[in-house]
N, CA, C and O of each residue as an XYZ file, in Angstrom:
560
protein
N     -20.688      3.960      1.738
C     -20.372      2.664      2.190
C     -19.540      2.871      3.732
O     -18.716      3.713      4.089
N     -20.124      1.774      4.399
C     -19.993      1.385      5.863
C     -18.867      1.388      6.377
O     -18.408      2.095      7.275
N     -18.389      0.517      5.744
C     -16.809     -0.088      5.717
C     -15.634      0.026      4.699
O     -15.229     -1.136      4.664
N     -15.089      0.528      4.110
C     -14.344      0.805      3.163
C     -13.433     -0.788      2.693
O     -13.535     -1.597      1.771
N     -12.505     -0.628      3.974
C     -12.017     -1.666      3.630
C     -12.926     -2.987      3.573
O     -12.769     -3.688      2.573
N     -13.622     -3.299      4.289
C     -13.958     -4.400      4.086
C     -14.744     -4.464      2.446
O     -14.494     -5.448      1.749
N     -15.502     -3.582      2.009
C     -16.115     -3.412      0.521
C     -15.086     -2.990     -0.011
O     -15.673     -3.199     -1.073
N     -14.260     -2.654     -0.279
C     -13.341     -2.414     -1.404
C     -11.868     -3.852     -1.036
O     -10.990     -3.983     -1.889
N     -11.850     -4.404     -0.243
C     -10.670     -5.161      0.042
C     -11.734     -6.802     -0.505
O     -11.170     -7.655     -1.191
N     -12.812     -6.935     -0.193
C     -13.852     -7.515     -1.112
C     -14.027     -7.842     -2.208
O     -14.000     -9.040     -2.487
N     -14.224     -7.038     -3.012
C     -13.928     -6.449     -4.479
C     -12.715     -6.724     -4.852
O     -12.584     -7.461     -5.830
N     -11.642     -6.254     -4.237
C     -10.405     -6.580     -4.682
C      -9.933     -8.172     -4.979
O      -9.478     -8.712     -5.987
N     -10.221     -8.619     -3.763
C     -10.130    -10.205     -3.530
C     -10.741    -10.937     -4.698
O     -10.182    -11.878     -5.261
N     -11.601    -10.581     -4.940
C     -12.917    -11.840     -6.027
C     -12.650    -11.125     -7.519
O     -13.133    -11.544     -8.572
N     -11.913    -10.140     -7.406
C     -11.766     -9.391     -8.966
C     -10.239    -10.402     -9.693
O      -9.118    -10.646     -9.246
N     -10.896    -10.724    -10.871
C      -9.796    -11.577    -11.672
C      -9.272    -10.574    -12.652
O      -8.225    -10.852    -13.236
N      -9.846     -9.500    -12.889
C      -9.375     -8.493    -13.649
C      -9.181     -6.773    -13.118
O     -10.159     -6.156    -12.695
N      -8.300     -6.364    -13.177
C      -8.746     -4.765    -12.472
C      -8.174     -4.197    -13.657
O      -7.708     -4.773    -14.641
N      -8.326     -2.498    -13.308
C      -8.028     -1.153    -14.682
C      -7.253     -0.608    -14.324
O      -7.345     -0.266    -13.145
N      -5.925     -0.158    -15.160
C      -5.069      0.223    -14.123
C      -4.990      1.518    -15.245
O      -4.754      1.317    -16.436
N      -5.159      2.493    -14.831
C      -4.417      4.206    -15.834
C      -3.432      4.730    -15.245
O      -3.100      4.658    -14.062
N      -2.855      5.395    -16.318
C      -1.757      6.240    -16.458
C      -1.950      6.916    -17.498
O      -2.577      6.678    -18.529
N      -1.001      8.313    -16.936
C      -0.641      9.702    -18.322
C       0.644      8.863    -19.139
O       1.762      8.503    -18.769
N      -0.235      8.728    -20.647
C       0.958      8.022    -21.972
C       1.909      9.342    -21.937
O       1.934     10.264    -21.122
N       2.631      9.125    -23.029
C       3.801      9.860    -23.034
C       3.056     11.412    -24.111
O       3.872     12.228    -24.541
N       1.964     11.559    -24.329
C       1.460     13.065    -25.102
C       0.604     13.218    -23.508
O      -0.103     14.227    -23.496
N       0.573     12.708    -22.690
C      -0.044     13.361    -21.490
C      -1.782     13.062    -21.617
O      -2.497     13.957    -21.168
N      -2.256     12.210    -22.030
C      -3.237     11.264    -22.238
C      -3.698     10.586    -21.088
O      -2.639     10.259    -20.552
N      -4.497     10.223    -20.466
C      -4.873      9.004    -19.878
C      -5.060      8.008    -20.866
O      -5.550      8.111    -21.991
N      -4.282      6.378    -19.879
C      -4.849      5.556    -20.831
C      -5.081      4.313    -19.709
O      -4.573      4.292    -18.589
N      -5.852      3.421    -20.204
C      -6.580      2.787    -19.270
C      -6.109      1.214    -19.938
O      -6.249      0.827    -21.098
N      -5.492      0.469    -18.729
C      -5.057     -1.002    -19.416
C      -5.660     -2.216    -18.553
O      -5.439     -2.288    -17.344
N      -6.430     -3.159    -19.235
C      -6.430     -4.093    -18.535
C      -5.532     -5.355    -17.770
O      -4.879     -6.108    -18.492
N      -5.533     -5.539    -16.353
C      -4.369     -6.330    -15.691
C      -4.987     -7.384    -15.098
O      -6.049     -7.338    -14.476
N      -4.027     -8.722    -15.384
C      -4.729     -9.727    -14.093
C      -4.642     -8.848    -12.870
O      -4.022     -7.795    -12.723
N      -5.572     -9.667    -11.838
C      -5.864     -9.242    -10.576
C      -4.716     -8.824     -9.228
O      -4.215     -9.798     -8.667
N      -4.437     -7.870     -8.882
C      -3.336     -7.585     -8.223
C      -2.681     -9.267     -7.236
O      -3.438     -9.959     -6.555
N      -1.297     -9.537     -7.418
C      -0.918    -10.888     -6.876
C      -0.884    -10.677     -5.267
O      -0.845    -11.671     -4.542
N      -0.902     -9.186     -4.644
C      -0.801     -9.225     -2.844
C      -1.759     -7.633     -3.340
O      -2.043     -7.040     -4.380
N      -1.981     -7.476     -1.857
C      -2.497     -6.344     -1.458
C      -2.186     -6.074      0.146
O      -1.976     -7.082      0.821
N      -2.140     -4.778      0.808
C      -2.420     -4.508      2.138
C      -2.871     -3.892      2.650
O      -2.400     -2.784      2.902
N      -4.007     -4.296      3.061
C      -5.204     -3.448      3.763
C      -5.772     -2.958      1.788
O      -5.748     -3.816      0.906
N      -6.157     -1.667      1.551
C      -6.780     -1.183      1.070
C      -5.684     -0.083      0.230
O      -6.024      0.666     -0.686
N      -4.440     -0.198      0.750
C      -3.697      0.984      0.486
C      -2.839      0.828     -0.287
O      -2.684      1.705     -1.136
N      -1.954     -0.355     -0.285
C      -1.033     -1.330     -0.952
C      -1.853     -2.143     -2.186
O      -2.935     -2.704     -2.016
N      -1.157     -2.094     -3.387
C      -1.496     -3.268     -4.116
C      -0.238     -3.574     -5.127
O       0.507     -2.672     -5.511
N      -0.072     -5.078     -5.552
C       1.007     -5.303     -5.487
C       1.114     -5.947     -7.357
O       0.755     -7.118     -7.236
N       1.334     -5.779     -8.439
C       1.198     -6.083     -9.802
C       2.535     -6.788    -10.443
O       3.585     -6.272    -10.062
N       2.641     -7.717    -11.217
C       3.513     -7.970    -12.121
C       3.337     -7.869    -13.347
O       2.208     -8.010    -13.815
N       4.622     -7.554    -14.276
C       4.529     -7.325    -15.779
C       5.644     -6.852    -16.007
O       6.595     -6.734    -15.234
N       5.501     -6.414    -17.661
C       6.506     -6.327    -18.353
C       7.124     -5.183    -18.337
O       6.653     -4.046    -18.313
N       8.193     -5.540    -18.353
C       9.199     -4.146    -18.065
C       9.359     -3.471    -19.145
O       9.658     -2.277    -19.128
N       9.163     -4.214    -20.315
C       9.056     -3.136    -21.785
C       7.715     -2.767    -21.801
O       7.605     -2.140    -22.855
N       6.853     -2.783    -21.364
C       5.453     -2.215    -21.294
C       5.257     -0.899    -21.494
O       5.504     -0.336    -20.427
N       4.918     -0.072    -22.369
C       4.330      1.361    -22.410
C       3.843      2.070    -21.136
O       3.897      3.299    -21.074
N       3.227      1.114    -19.818
C       2.870      1.527    -18.702
C       4.223      1.732    -17.282
O       4.288      2.315    -16.199
N       4.877      1.094    -17.902
C       5.890      1.228    -17.158
C       6.868      1.984    -17.899
O       7.744      2.315    -17.100
N       7.113      2.387    -18.992
C       7.492      3.522    -19.247
C       6.942      4.908    -18.654
O       7.413      5.844    -18.008
N       5.440      4.482    -19.324
C       4.773      6.114    -18.491
C       4.964      6.576    -17.151
O       5.121      7.762    -16.861
N       4.938      5.020    -15.817
C       5.050      5.369    -14.700
C       6.431      6.080    -13.983
O       6.644      6.765    -12.982
N       7.419      5.378    -15.345
C       8.576      6.476    -14.514
C       8.872      7.889    -14.990
O       9.768      8.580    -14.505
N       7.891      8.352    -16.175
C       7.870      9.376    -16.194
C       7.057     10.429    -15.333
O       7.326     11.598    -15.057
N       5.600      9.355    -14.884
C       5.035     10.011    -14.091
C       4.164      9.112    -13.366
O       3.412      8.415    -14.046
N       4.122      8.975    -11.791
C       4.013      8.031    -10.777
C       2.486      7.607    -11.099
O       2.072      6.455    -11.235
N       1.813      8.700    -11.181
C       0.574      9.023    -10.864
C      -0.132      7.950    -11.363
O       0.375      7.405    -12.343
N      -1.362      7.423    -10.868
C      -2.197      6.309    -11.632
C      -3.289      5.731    -10.768
O      -3.156      5.714     -9.544
N      -4.132      5.359    -11.234
C      -4.999      4.885    -10.635
C      -5.713      3.131    -10.864
O      -5.723      2.627    -11.987
N      -6.259      2.385     -9.640
C      -6.774      1.144    -10.669
C      -8.261      1.400    -10.013
O      -8.656      2.227     -9.191
N      -8.847      0.451    -10.649
C     -10.341      0.145    -10.687
C     -10.883     -1.043    -10.692
O     -10.588     -1.813    -11.606
N     -11.765     -1.429     -9.699
C     -12.045     -3.017     -9.655
C     -14.263     -2.777     -9.575
O     -14.981     -2.046     -8.892
N     -14.550     -3.790    -10.613
C     -15.925     -3.476    -11.071
C     -16.491     -4.796    -10.645
O     -15.853     -5.846    -10.571
N     -17.781     -4.622    -10.367
C     -18.943     -6.139     -9.604
C     -19.694     -5.549    -10.374
O     -20.421     -4.577    -10.169
N     -19.463     -6.330    -11.562
C     -20.747     -6.241    -12.765
C     -21.798     -7.289    -12.248
O     -22.531     -7.448    -13.224
N     -22.231     -8.038    -11.295
C     -23.145     -8.517    -10.930
C     -23.948     -7.452     -9.710
O     -24.892     -7.989     -9.131
N     -23.685     -6.283     -9.384
C     -23.976     -5.626     -8.243
C     -23.956     -4.405     -9.126
O     -24.804     -3.589     -8.765
N     -23.299     -4.055    -10.099
C     -23.002     -2.676    -10.852
C     -22.873     -1.801     -9.780
O     -23.730     -1.133     -9.201
N     -21.289     -1.937     -9.544
C     -20.771     -1.644     -8.444
C     -19.415     -1.131     -9.005
O     -19.096     -1.458    -10.148
N     -18.666     -0.406     -8.315
C     -17.246     -0.092     -8.575
C     -16.285      0.970     -7.852
O     -16.562      2.162     -7.717
N     -15.218      0.402     -7.450
C     -14.272      1.304     -6.672
C     -13.157      1.803     -7.657
O     -12.631      1.055     -8.481
N     -12.911      2.834     -7.539
C     -11.701      3.290     -7.934
C     -11.132      4.371     -6.706
O     -11.612      5.174     -5.907
N      -9.329      3.659     -7.244
C      -8.477      3.791     -6.232
C      -7.165      4.886     -6.906
O      -6.237      4.536     -7.636
N      -7.422      6.087     -6.456
C      -6.095      6.822     -7.012
C      -4.461      7.072     -6.471
O      -4.462      6.681     -5.304
N      -3.490      7.413     -6.724
C      -2.000      7.219     -6.228
C      -1.200      7.225     -6.972
O      -1.447      7.882     -7.983
N      -0.386      6.806     -6.928
C       1.186      6.394     -7.247
C       1.365      4.880     -7.342
O       0.857      3.962     -6.698
N       2.535      4.914     -8.675
C       3.033      3.705     -8.360
C       4.637      3.756     -8.567
O       5.417      4.550     -9.093
N       4.739      2.545     -7.908
C       7.001      2.427     -7.956
C       6.549      1.293     -9.012
O       5.437      0.772     -9.107
N       7.909      1.007     -9.912
C       8.179      0.556    -10.885
C       9.193     -0.420    -10.110
O      10.204      0.232     -9.851
N       9.286     -1.560     -9.706
C       9.974     -1.974     -8.493
C      11.207     -3.337     -9.500
O      10.575     -3.964    -10.351
N      12.291     -3.608     -9.430
C      13.182     -4.313    -10.570
C      14.261     -4.803     -9.521
O      15.397     -5.010     -9.946
N      13.944     -5.031     -7.982
C      14.839     -5.804     -7.460
C      14.833     -6.839     -6.821
O      13.752     -7.016     -6.261
N      15.662     -7.715     -6.627
C      15.586     -9.299     -6.509
C      14.200     -9.616     -4.849
O      13.563    -10.644     -4.619
N      14.201     -9.030     -4.495
C      13.125     -9.399     -3.282
C      11.981     -8.661     -3.982
O      11.014     -9.416     -3.882
N      11.676     -7.734     -4.536
C      10.359     -7.672     -4.813
C       9.668     -8.738     -5.979
O       8.500     -9.125     -6.008
N      10.942     -9.127     -7.062
C      10.236     -9.937     -8.175
C      10.422    -11.117     -7.202
O       9.483    -11.830     -7.558
N      10.978    -11.718     -6.291
C      10.668    -12.716     -5.508
C       9.866    -13.188     -5.282
O       9.563    -14.363     -5.489
N       8.980    -11.882     -4.496
C       7.902    -11.686     -3.319
C       6.347    -12.742     -4.527
O       5.444    -13.530     -4.246
N       6.988    -11.929     -6.147
C       5.374    -11.758     -6.654
C       5.682    -13.045     -7.442
O       4.661    -13.464     -7.986
N       6.435    -13.569     -7.603
C       7.140    -14.723     -8.268
C       6.048    -16.166     -7.958
O       5.933    -16.719     -6.864
N       5.360    -16.541     -9.178
C       3.954    -17.644     -9.021
C       4.658    -18.680    -10.250
O       5.216    -18.421    -11.316
N       4.299    -20.121     -9.453
C       4.646    -20.913    -10.626
C       3.953    -20.450    -11.991
O       2.795    -20.031    -11.978
N       4.503    -20.515    -12.858
C       4.095    -21.092    -14.207
C       4.017    -19.234    -14.860
O       3.458    -18.984    -15.928
N       4.481    -18.453    -14.246
C       5.091    -17.147    -14.620
C       6.256    -17.400    -15.884
O       6.564    -16.572    -16.742
N       6.577    -18.221    -15.792
C       7.425    -18.614    -17.417
C       6.672    -18.328    -18.537
O       7.198    -18.155    -19.637
N       5.675    -18.273    -18.377
C       4.677    -18.336    -19.920
C       4.802    -17.033    -19.975
O       4.975    -16.674    -21.140
N       4.789    -16.196    -19.248
C       4.822    -14.080    -19.367
C       6.450    -14.145    -19.494
O       6.835    -13.651    -20.554
N       7.387    -14.591    -18.739
C       8.839    -14.259    -18.377
C       9.278    -15.362    -18.655
O       9.157    -16.171    -17.735
N       9.719    -15.713    -19.505
C      10.703    -17.393    -20.072
C      11.688    -17.224    -19.543
O      11.765    -18.263    -18.886
N      12.775    -16.524    -19.261
C      13.833    -16.426    -18.322
C      13.873    -16.573    -16.992
O      14.920    -16.618    -16.347
N      12.374    -16.680    -16.367
C      12.349    -16.932    -15.127
C      12.362    -15.478    -14.062
O      12.376    -14.321    -14.484
N      12.355    -15.787    -12.972
C      12.362    -14.626    -11.822
C      13.221    -13.456    -12.080
O      12.998    -12.282    -11.785
N      14.641    -14.169    -12.912
C      15.719    -12.823    -13.280
C      15.346    -11.961    -15.047
O      15.974    -11.035    -15.561
N      14.354    -12.567    -15.490
C      14.006    -11.881    -16.527
C      14.047    -10.778    -16.461
O      13.377    -10.381    -15.507
N      14.728     -9.646    -17.260
C      15.136     -9.072    -17.475
C      13.701     -7.682    -17.886
O      13.580     -6.470    -17.715
N      12.968     -8.677    -18.418
C      11.118     -7.795    -18.734
C      10.555     -8.384    -17.693
O       9.358     -8.538    -17.937
N      10.875     -8.828    -16.541
C       9.852     -8.732    -15.681
C      10.271     -7.894    -14.576
O      11.460     -7.819    -14.264
N       9.010     -7.018    -13.734
C       9.494     -6.093    -13.151
C       7.849     -6.379    -12.316
O       7.014     -7.230    -12.621
N       7.784     -5.432    -11.293
C       6.937     -5.794     -9.490
C       6.123     -4.010     -9.931
O       6.842     -3.014    -10.007
N       4.900     -3.956    -10.119
C       4.454     -2.390     -9.964
C       3.782     -2.422     -8.125
O       3.141     -3.275     -7.511
N       4.247     -1.241     -7.785
C       3.783     -1.055     -6.552
C       2.552     -0.067     -6.289
O       3.008      1.073     -6.370
N       1.407     -0.033     -6.054
C       0.600      0.954     -6.458
C       0.184      1.215     -4.853
O      -0.048      0.387     -3.973
N       0.178      2.412     -4.817
C      -0.332      2.731     -3.144
C      -1.430      3.804     -3.392
O      -1.188      4.802     -4.071
N      -2.432      3.613     -2.925
C      -3.664      4.486     -2.905
C      -3.473      5.581     -1.921
O      -2.994      5.369     -0.807
N      -3.944      7.054     -2.440
C      -4.508      8.142     -1.560
C      -5.581      8.404     -1.221
O      -5.816      9.088     -0.225
N      -6.688      7.785     -2.180
C      -7.836      8.941     -2.049
C      -8.749      7.567     -2.835
O      -8.240      6.799     -3.651
N     -10.120      7.512     -2.375
C     -10.944      6.285     -3.253
C     -12.627      7.097     -3.556
O     -13.239      7.845     -2.793
N     -12.948      6.703     -4.672
C     -14.631      7.044     -5.241
C     -15.468      5.554     -5.173
O     -15.104      4.556     -5.796
N     -16.016      5.583     -4.766
C     -16.718      4.301     -4.575
C     -18.257      4.364     -5.316
O     -19.075      5.192     -4.915
N     -18.600      3.387     -6.471
C     -19.802      4.088     -7.081
C     -21.106      2.481     -7.297
O     -20.727      1.470     -7.886
N     -22.454      2.590     -6.739
C     -23.088      2.276     -6.398
C     -24.261      2.632     -6.548
O     -24.499      3.731     -6.047
N     -25.652      1.810     -7.370
C     -27.061      2.314     -7.045
C     -26.882      3.816     -8.003
O     -27.513      4.794     -7.602
N     -26.157      3.933     -9.055
C     -25.985      5.584     -9.667
C     -25.369      6.292     -8.968
O     -24.996      7.136     -9.783
N     -24.842      6.682     -7.723
C     -24.682      7.121     -6.541
C     -22.764      7.106     -6.383
O     -22.159      6.115     -6.795
N     -22.106      8.119     -5.853
C     -20.628      7.909     -5.883
C     -20.516      8.340     -4.677
O     -21.575      8.804     -4.255
N     -19.244      8.390     -3.603
C     -19.271      8.902     -2.846
C     -17.333      8.729     -2.440
O     -16.991      7.554     -2.311
N     -16.653      9.356     -2.332
C     -15.290      9.425     -1.855
C     -15.223      8.690     -0.604
O     -16.268      8.395     -0.024
N     -13.952      8.328     -0.081
C     -13.641      7.702      0.849
C     -12.170      7.877      1.278
O     -11.263      7.910      0.447
N     -11.938      8.002      2.791
C      -9.820      8.175      2.687
C     -10.028      6.749      2.583
O     -11.005      6.013      2.448
N      -8.121      6.536      2.749
C      -8.143      5.544      2.626
C      -6.884      5.597      4.458
O      -6.196      6.480      4.970
N      -7.235      3.987      4.865
C      -6.782      4.264      5.569
C      -5.337      3.385      5.779
O      -5.098      2.301      5.248
N      -4.308      4.252      6.829
C      -2.765      3.948      6.944
C      -2.415      2.837      7.100
O      -1.215      2.576      7.192
């Protein structure tokens, strides 16, 4: 992969779904499909909205290690980013990600106690394509 920022960023921007993995309460890895990130900062930081009451939020509060995976089915390629997740409930973070129509998920609006933000910060990556894989670094 010549340019991780361009390749991974392009995959992230086109994704409709991302797979988020965490360690559950029994110590096993668990993966969930999520809507694509609401925002990203390069290929290091990705922002998601989710329900505070979800199992993944409880898991990240216990253990912040996680990974996200983007897949491009057309070209049979994917990228896995590993890092840490912060659960944010401050008004600024919630306002930052709030979108019109989110009351479908969070009926009480941006101040809904069941609405929070996940901030994923990658520290390494692995790219898969043509039955090969390669590790790459994440620029600061």
